[in-house]
N, C-alpha and C positions, 0 to 999 in steps of 0.2 A: 600619471596613471598608476593605480594601485598595482603592486607587483603580483604576478600570478601565483596561486598557491601550488604546492607540490601536487595536489590532486589534479588541478587544471593542466599543469605542465605535463604530467604523465599521460594524460588522455588527449592532449592537444586541444583543450577547450579554451575559448576566450574568457569565460566567466566561471567562477567556482559555484555554479548553481546546478542542482539536479532537480528535474521534474519528477515528483514521486510517482511510482507505479501504483495505479488504482484500478482494481478489477471492475470492469464495467464502465470505467470513466477515463481510461488512458489508451484510446485506440491508436493505430499507426499514425493517423493524421496529426495527433497531438505530439507524439514523439518526434515526427519529422519536423514539425514547425519549431519545436524547442531546439532540436539539434542544429537545424539550419541557422538558428539565431545565435548560436555560440555557446549554449549550455548543453547539459546532457539530458536528452529526451528519453523517456522510459515507456515501455508497454508491458502491462501486467498480463501474464499468460497462464495463471493458475487454473483458469476455467477452460483452457483450450486443449483440444486433443493434440497428440503429437503431430498429426498432419497439418493442423492449423498453425501450430508453432512454427513449423518450417515455412509455411506460406506467409505468415506475418513477418518473419525475419527477411524473407526475400522481398516482400512488398516495401518494407522500410528501406532496405539497401538500394532499391531501385529509385528512391526519392531523395536520398541524402548520402554524401560521402563522409559526413561527420560521424563521430562515435555516437552510439545509442545503447540503451540498456534494455534487456528483457528479464523480467522478474518471475520467479516461480516460488510457490509454497513448498515446503518439505513436510510431508504428511505421513503419519502412522495410519495403518489400516484400522478401521472401526468395524466391529461386528456386534451391533445391538441385537437383543433378542426381540421376538415378535411382540411380546407384551409391552416392551418399552416403546416400540414403534407405534403401536396402536394408541398408547396413552398420549404420545406426542401428537399424533394426528387428531385425537379428541380435543386437545388444547387449542388446535388451530381451526377447529370447525366454525366458531363464530365469525372469524375473519373471512373464511371462504363464503359463508352465507351472506355476509355483507357485500361481497363482490359478485354474488351470483355464481359461484363456482361449485362444482360437485367435488366430492373427495376423490383424489386421484389414487391409483394403485400405489402401494408402498414401493419405492424404488428398489431395484435389484443392485444398483451401483450408486454410490453417493458422491463419487468424484472420479476424475480421470485417473488412470494408472500413473502414479507418481514416478515410478522407475522409468516407464516409457516416455514420460514428459522430459525427464532429465536427459535421457538418451537422445531425444530429438533436439533438445537445446544444445547438447554437446555436438551433434552433427551440424546444426545450423551455425554454431560458433559465432555468436554476435560479438561485437567489440567489447561489450560489458554484459556479464550475467550476474544478477543479484538474487539472493535467496532469503526467505522469511519463514519463521516458525521452527527453525531447527538449524543444524550445522552439518555440512557435508563431510564425509570422510576425506582425510588428507589426500588419498590417492585420487579421488574424484576431482578435487580442486586442482590437482596437478594435471589431470587430463584436460580440464578446461583451459588451463594456462598454456599447455602445449598446443591446443587447438587455436590459440590466439585470443582467447577471451580473458579480460580482467575480471576478477571475482570480487563482488561486494557481499559481505555477510551482514545481517541485521541483528542488532542487540538491544536489550533493554536494561542490562546490568553490566557491571565490570566483568563478572564471571563469564557472561555470554560473549563479550568482546574478546576476552582472552581465549575462549574456545575457538573463535573464528581465526584469531591470529595463529594459534597453534595448528589449525587446519591448513594454513597457508594462504588465507585470503589476502588480496592486495589492499583492500580497504574495508573498514567497518562503518556501517551506518547506525548511529545511536539514536534510538527513537524514544523521546521523552513522553511522559504521560499525557502531554497536551495534544499529541498527534491524533488525527482523525483516522477512522477505519480500525482494522484489527490490531490488537496488541501482539507484537511478534514474540513475546516471551516463550522460551523453550527450556529454561533451567529454573527450577524452584517455583515458588508461589507467585501466581500472576498478580494478586493484589499487592503483595510486598514489592513486586517489581515495577509498580506504577510510580516511577521516580520522575520528578520534573527535570526538564532538560538542563536548566541552570545548575542544578545540583549534580546531575549525572555526568554531563559532558566533561568537565575538568577532571573528574575522577577517572573516566575512561582514557582521556588523553594522557594522564599520568601513568596509566597501567599498561598501555600497549605502545608499540613502536610504529605500527602501520598508520597511514593517514586516516583520520576520523571525519565522517560526514555527520552533520547535526540535523536532526529532524524533530519537529514537534512545535507547532504554534508560530512558525516563522512565516511572515506574510509580506515583508518589505525589505528594502536595503538595510535599514537599521537593524532588523532582526538578523540578517546575514552577517553584518559587521559585528554584532554582539557575539554570534557563534564563533566567528573568526577570533575575536578577542579572547574567548574562552578556550581556544586551542584547536577548533575545527578547521579542516582544510577546505571544506565546502559545506553548503547548506542544501538540504532537500526540502522542497516545498510541494505539498500535495493539494491542500485545500485552495491555495492561491490560484492554482491552475484549473481547479474544478469549474470556475466561473468562465473560463475561456470557451468560446464557441466550439473549438476543436475537441473538447472533452466529450461531446455528444450525449450528455446526460439528459434525462427526462425533464420536461418543463416544470413539473411539480417539485423535483429536487432543486432545480435552479431557483425557483421562487422561494423555497425554504431557506436557501443560502442567503438570498438577498434580504430576507426578513430576520435573520438570526443575529444574536448579540453575544456578549461575552459569557453569558451563563446559559446558553441555549442547548449545550451538549452534555451528554453523560455517557458512561460506559454501559453497555448492555450485552447480554448473551442471547437475547430473545430471537434475533434473526438468524444467527449462524451457529450458535453453540460455543463461540469463542468471544471473550470480551472485545468489544469494538466501540469506538466513540462515534456517536452520531447525534443529530438534532432530535431532541425529545419529541415523540409523537404519540398518538393513541395506542399504537401497537406496543410500544415500549412500556407505556403506563399499564396497560391491561395485562401484560405478560410479566410484569415485575415480580409479582408474588410467586411466580413459578420458575424464576430463573435458575435457582439452585438445582432444579430437577430436569432442566433441559438437556437433551442429548448433545454430545460434543460435536465440534466441527470435524468433518464436513456433513455429518448426518442431518443436523438441524438445518443447515444451509440448503441441503437438497430438499428437505421437506417443505420449506417456506418458499421455494423457488417460484411455484405457480402463483402464490399470493403476491409476491413482490412484482412479478412481471405483469400480472393483471392490474395491479394498482397503478403501475407506471403508465400503462396504456389508457387507463381511465382517469388519469390525473388525480389519483387519490393518495396524496402525500402522507396521509395519516397511517397508511399501511406499508409504506416503503422504507427501506433502509437508507436513511439520509445521512450517509457518512460525512463527517466534517470535524475539523480540529477546533481547539479552543480559540484560535485566532480568527474564526470565520467572520466576525464582525468587521474585520479589516479587509475583507475580500473586495477586489476591484475587477468587475467584468471588462475584459478587453481581449483581443486576439493574443494568442500565446507568444508570438514573436514580439509584439508590442510590450507584453508583460516582462519578457526577458530583458528588453532594452531599458524598460523603466527600472527594474530591479538593479541592473548594472549601473545606471546613472545614479540611483539613490546610494548604492554602495560606494561609488566613487566620491560622491558628495560628502559622505560621512568620513 
């Protein structure tokens, strides 16, 4: 049997596999199934209130004794002016009309209070806490470690990986440009930071001493083996687990995944205000000319929330954020525990 990686040994995992945290698609049921199968299950909490974060951690703990991960975004406050907000609403009017929606009032709050979320996660002290879109102060990382949480920082460049190492993170997850969902970049230009995993991973491994997790386009055991060969201690898979029944995604999203191929995705700011990779649809096409003017995350994300929710209920995939990575054509619908076992067997065979 393949020798366990440093990452797997430190966390007590059977396999060097992480299920990627995906907002709206990584509920406790998915994290529990993956963790109980011997990999690291994850639950994305960026959209949760502090009270819900505490509740979700308790819920997962009640169903598994294995390690699990809770992920948060690190956000700066945004204060757009009224004229900008009205223009943003005007751009979204055709989509609301197509769905039979009236224009809602402009939100007074665009996201949960990030400081309160971090405080709640610190109180909950999950076995692993991971963070995206920024870097925590070293003192806060130390607090998490004292509470018993291992800390994973997310990076898209060598500079970001070094920043997390200097902050005291236990591990760094390197997200290649192939990855689905939001780009985690927090230092420098986002377009310049869209580096493919094969180019980025060995550079980060050479630059930092902490164990590295590889993410982006990995869908099977061969992909995990390739990441290990390039120096990663584990591989994080998001899109591969989207097709599991435990992900709980809308049927229109699931159907889009099953019909997608190697060239079906691209980056867009249209849904959330931050570049994210998803399956191309009508919303992305119609908003493409306006992307440079779209308000940043989380403002645009809040403004499009009613559209995305209504589209999901109506089965209108053309107006949904269909996040997926470039490996989506290799997706295999199966229960999460079965997928973990399949990935482990493929890795062992390689």
